The first five atom37 places (N, CA, C, CB, O) and aatype in JSON, in Angstrom:
{
  "aatype": [20, 20, 20, 20, 20, 20, 20, 20, 20, 20, 20, 20, 20, 20, 20, 20, 20, 20, 20, 20, 20, 20, 20, 20, 20, 20, 20, 20, 20, 20, 20, 20, 20, 20, 20, 20, 20, 20, 20, 20, 20, 20, 20, 20, 20, 20, 20, 20, 20, 20, 20, 20, 20, 20, 20, 20, 20],
  "atom_mask": [
    [1, 1, 1, 1, 1],
    [1, 1, 1, 1, 1],
    [1, 1, 1, 1, 1],
    [1, 1, 1, 1, 1],
    [1, 1, 1, 1, 1],
    [1, 1, 1, 1, 1],
    [1, 1, 1, 1, 1],
    [1, 1, 1, 1, 1],
    [1, 1, 1, 1, 1],
    [1, 1, 1, 1, 1],
    [1, 1, 1, 1, 1],
    [1, 1, 1, 1, 1],
    [1, 1, 1, 1, 1],
    [1, 1, 1, 1, 1],
    [1, 1, 1, 1, 1],
    [1, 1, 1, 1, 1],
    [1, 1, 1, 1, 1],
    [1, 1, 1, 1, 1],
    [1, 1, 1, 1, 1],
    [1, 1, 1, 1, 1],
    [1, 1, 1, 1, 1],
    [1, 1, 1, 1, 1],
    [1, 1, 1, 1, 1],
    [1, 1, 1, 1, 1],
    [1, 1, 1, 1, 1],
    [1, 1, 1, 1, 1],
    [1, 1, 1, 1, 1],
    [1, 1, 1, 1, 1],
    [1, 1, 1, 1, 1],
    [1, 1, 1, 1, 1],
    [1, 1, 1, 1, 1],
    [1, 1, 1, 1, 1],
    [1, 1, 1, 1, 1],
    [1, 1, 1, 1, 1],
    [1, 1, 1, 1, 1],
    [1, 1, 1, 1, 1],
    [1, 1, 1, 1, 1],
    [1, 1, 1, 1, 1],
    [1, 1, 1, 1, 1],
    [1, 1, 1, 1, 1],
    [1, 1, 1, 1, 1],
    [1, 1, 1, 1, 1],
    [1, 1, 1, 1, 1],
    [1, 1, 1, 1, 1],
    [1, 1, 1, 1, 1],
    [1, 1, 1, 1, 1],
    [1, 1, 1, 1, 1],
    [1, 1, 1, 1, 1],
    [1, 1, 1, 1, 1],
    [1, 1, 1, 1, 1],
    [1, 1, 1, 1, 1],
    [1, 1, 1, 1, 1],
    [1, 1, 1, 1, 1],
    [1, 1, 1, 1, 1],
    [1, 1, 1, 1, 1],
    [1, 1, 1, 1, 1],
    [1, 1, 1, 1, 1]
  ],
  "atom_positions": [
    [[94.13, 64.7, 106.69], [93.32, 65.55, 106.19], [93.07, 65.15, 104.51], [93.94, 66.97, 106.51], [92.15, 64.84, 103.76]],
    [[94.37, 65.36, 104.48], [94.23, 65.66, 102.39], [94.27, 64.18, 101.94], [96.02, 66.73, 101.34], [94.13, 64.05, 100.73]],
    [[94.43, 63.07, 102.62], [93.96, 61.45, 102.16], [92.25, 61.71, 102.07], [94.46, 59.97, 103.64], [91.54, 61.24, 101.18]],
    [[91.71, 62.68, 103.36], [90.25, 62.44, 103.44], [89.72, 63.44, 102.4], [89.61, 62.66, 104.97], [88.87, 62.9, 101.7]],
    [[89.9, 64.44, 102.16], [89.37, 65.58, 101.01], [89.86, 64.58, 99.73], [90.33, 67.48, 101.06], [88.94, 64.28, 98.97]],
    [[91.26, 64.0, 99.39], [91.15, 63.12, 98.25], [89.82, 61.88, 98.07], [92.53, 62.42, 98.31], [89.15, 61.53, 97.1]],
    [[89.84, 61.53, 99.27], [88.98, 60.79, 99.32], [87.24, 60.82, 98.75], [89.19, 60.68, 100.43], [86.43, 60.04, 98.23]],
    [[87.31, 62.54, 99.34], [86.25, 63.09, 99.15], [85.94, 63.3, 97.82], [86.22, 64.07, 99.79], [84.88, 63.09, 97.23]],
    [[86.95, 63.72, 97.43], [86.5, 63.82, 95.32], [86.58, 62.61, 94.48], [87.76, 64.85, 94.26], [86.4, 62.72, 93.26]],
    [[86.75, 61.82, 94.84], [86.82, 60.64, 94.67], [86.04, 59.5, 94.51], [87.27, 60.49, 95.24], [86.12, 58.4, 93.96]],
    [[85.25, 60.17, 95.18], [83.91, 59.54, 95.98], [82.83, 60.1, 94.44], [83.43, 60.58, 98.09], [82.89, 61.1, 93.72]],
    [[81.74, 58.68, 94.46], [80.84, 59.08, 93.1], [79.26, 58.7, 93.91], [81.29, 57.84, 91.32], [78.33, 58.94, 93.15]],
    [[78.92, 58.3, 94.98], [77.94, 58.34, 95.36], [76.94, 59.86, 95.46], [78.26, 57.72, 96.36], [75.77, 59.91, 95.07]],
    [[77.76, 61.11, 96.12], [77.31, 61.78, 95.46], [76.79, 62.71, 94.58], [77.31, 61.68, 95.6], [75.8, 63.43, 94.54]],
    [[78.23, 62.37, 93.55], [77.52, 62.71, 92.1], [76.25, 62.49, 91.72], [78.06, 62.11, 91.13], [75.37, 63.25, 91.32]],
    [[76.31, 60.72, 92.0], [74.65, 59.77, 91.6], [73.68, 60.42, 92.21], [74.41, 58.08, 92.2], [72.61, 60.48, 91.61]],
    [[73.81, 61.07, 93.58], [72.81, 61.88, 94.48], [72.0, 63.21, 93.53], [73.83, 62.59, 95.9], [70.82, 63.55, 93.37]],
    [[73.4, 63.75, 93.01], [73.06, 65.23, 92.26], [72.83, 64.65, 91.02], [74.32, 66.53, 92.19], [73.19, 65.57, 90.28]],
    [[72.46, 63.7, 90.26], [72.1, 63.18, 89.11], [70.92, 62.74, 89.52], [72.95, 62.24, 88.5], [70.07, 62.95, 88.66]],
    [[70.54, 62.26, 90.39], [68.88, 62.37, 90.52], [67.83, 62.96, 90.79], [68.54, 61.92, 90.95], [66.64, 62.92, 90.47]],
    [[68.99, 63.91, 91.93], [68.11, 65.36, 92.22], [68.31, 65.98, 90.52], [69.06, 66.68, 93.79], [67.16, 66.25, 90.18]],
    [[69.09, 66.25, 89.56], [68.67, 66.59, 88.07], [67.28, 66.67, 87.75], [69.17, 65.62, 87.14], [66.33, 67.45, 87.76]],
    [[67.73, 65.0, 87.36], [66.74, 64.24, 86.76], [64.88, 64.5, 86.93], [67.16, 62.91, 87.29], [63.94, 64.71, 86.17]],
    [[65.21, 64.26, 89.11], [64.12, 64.67, 89.03], [63.24, 65.83, 89.0], [63.92, 64.23, 89.53], [62.02, 66.01, 88.98]],
    [[64.47, 66.68, 89.02], [64.04, 68.34, 88.78], [63.51, 68.72, 87.63], [65.15, 69.29, 88.84], [62.57, 69.52, 87.6]],
    [[64.26, 67.99, 86.09], [63.72, 67.68, 85.57], [62.07, 67.22, 84.55], [64.26, 67.57, 85.99], [61.4, 67.61, 83.59]],
    [[62.13, 66.26, 85.5], [60.59, 65.73, 85.34], [59.62, 66.64, 85.94], [60.33, 64.32, 86.03], [58.76, 67.2, 85.26]],
    [[59.76, 66.82, 87.44], [58.72, 67.86, 87.47], [58.6, 69.25, 86.54], [58.78, 68.25, 88.76], [57.52, 69.76, 86.24]],
    [[60.06, 69.84, 86.1], [59.11, 71.03, 85.49], [58.76, 70.65, 83.9], [59.99, 72.66, 85.54], [58.25, 71.45, 83.11]],
    [[59.1, 69.34, 83.61], [58.18, 69.08, 82.52], [56.65, 68.9, 82.74], [58.64, 67.93, 81.92], [55.72, 69.53, 82.23]],
    [[56.63, 67.89, 83.63], [55.35, 67.98, 84.18], [54.59, 69.43, 84.67], [55.46, 67.11, 85.27], [53.42, 69.68, 84.38]],
    [[55.24, 70.08, 85.25], [54.29, 71.77, 85.06], [53.95, 72.26, 83.93], [54.99, 73.05, 85.5], [52.85, 72.68, 83.6]],
    [[54.88, 72.19, 83.36], [54.73, 73.09, 81.39], [53.66, 71.68, 80.95], [57.06, 73.17, 79.82], [52.53, 71.92, 81.35]],
    [[53.71, 70.94, 80.56], [52.78, 70.2, 80.33], [51.3, 69.9, 80.71], [53.26, 69.52, 80.47], [50.51, 69.28, 80.0]],
    [[50.93, 70.63, 82.4], [50.0, 70.29, 83.0], [49.32, 72.57, 82.41], [50.53, 69.41, 85.02], [48.26, 73.13, 82.12]],
    [[50.45, 72.89, 82.54], [50.12, 74.68, 81.97], [49.12, 74.66, 81.16], [51.33, 75.54, 81.04], [48.02, 75.21, 81.22]],
    [[50.0, 73.36, 79.72], [49.42, 73.77, 78.64], [47.81, 73.15, 78.18], [50.46, 73.48, 77.69], [46.93, 73.58, 77.43]],
    [[47.93, 71.92, 79.05], [46.64, 71.45, 79.06], [45.78, 72.21, 80.12], [46.66, 69.97, 79.31], [45.26, 71.29, 80.74]],
    [[45.5, 72.95, 80.48], [44.85, 73.57, 81.66], [44.77, 74.96, 80.93], [45.75, 73.5, 83.23], [44.14, 75.86, 81.49]],
    [[45.33, 75.18, 79.8], [44.77, 76.54, 78.8], [43.65, 76.17, 78.24], [45.72, 77.06, 77.53], [42.56, 76.74, 78.37]],
    [[44.0, 74.68, 77.26], [43.14, 74.48, 76.03], [41.92, 74.27, 77.04], [43.57, 73.09, 74.82], [40.85, 74.75, 76.66]],
    [[41.95, 73.75, 78.04], [40.7, 73.32, 79.1], [39.96, 74.11, 79.77], [41.04, 72.63, 80.11], [38.96, 73.79, 80.42]],
    [[40.52, 75.4, 79.59], [39.66, 77.0, 80.28], [39.28, 77.06, 78.95], [40.64, 78.69, 81.06], [38.19, 76.5, 78.88]],
    [[39.58, 77.4, 78.0], [39.68, 78.18, 76.55], [38.16, 77.04, 76.21], [41.67, 77.93, 75.28], [37.16, 77.57, 75.71]],
    [[38.16, 75.31, 76.59], [37.25, 74.87, 75.9], [35.58, 75.4, 76.78], [37.64, 73.21, 75.74], [34.5, 75.51, 76.21]],
    [[35.81, 75.61, 78.05], [34.67, 75.8, 79.05], [34.36, 77.13, 78.73], [35.01, 75.58, 80.65], [33.18, 77.47, 78.72]],
    [[35.47, 78.15, 78.39], [34.68, 79.55, 78.49], [33.85, 79.49, 76.9], [35.97, 81.17, 78.7], [32.74, 80.0, 76.83]],
    [[34.43, 78.89, 75.73], [33.54, 78.11, 74.86], [32.32, 77.49, 75.22], [34.17, 77.2, 74.39], [31.52, 77.62, 74.29]],
    [[31.83, 76.88, 76.17], [30.74, 76.24, 76.38], [30.14, 77.22, 77.46], [30.95, 74.73, 76.75], [28.94, 76.98, 77.61]],
    [[30.46, 77.93, 78.03], [30.17, 79.03, 78.96], [29.54, 80.26, 77.96], [31.66, 79.51, 79.81], [28.85, 81.1, 78.56]],
    [[29.7, 80.42, 76.59], [29.53, 81.88, 75.64], [28.37, 80.77, 75.29], [30.98, 82.69, 74.2], [27.21, 81.16, 75.45]],
    [[28.59, 79.27, 74.75], [27.07, 79.1, 73.85], [25.96, 78.55, 74.72], [27.18, 77.95, 72.5], [24.93, 77.9, 74.52]],
    [[26.56, 79.07, 75.76], [24.91, 78.63, 77.15], [24.77, 79.45, 76.84], [24.64, 78.35, 78.92], [24.01, 79.51, 75.87]],
    [[25.45, 81.04, 77.48], [24.8, 82.22, 77.7], [24.25, 82.97, 76.58], [25.58, 82.98, 78.34], [23.55, 83.95, 76.87]],
    [[24.5, 82.59, 74.88], [23.74, 83.02, 73.93], [22.52, 82.42, 73.74], [24.33, 82.99, 72.92], [21.58, 83.12, 73.36]],
    [[22.38, 81.22, 73.95], [21.21, 79.93, 73.54], [20.28, 80.49, 74.44], [21.6, 78.07, 73.91], [19.18, 80.76, 73.96]],
    [[20.5, 80.75, 75.75], [19.03, 81.0, 76.78], [18.86, 82.1, 76.71], [18.97, 80.7, 78.32], [17.92, 82.61, 77.31]]
  ]
}
């Protein structure tokens, strides 16, 4: 049993999976932040267009 726990603690395959998971989470968070920033600018642009169309009519 002690040998199994020692082997488990020295194993690097689990650490690699955790590292890949953290990198994937960081990429997902970065993508969400970027999309949120672009959406705010786009919504503002379309609101300006709507205001201009309303004022011209």
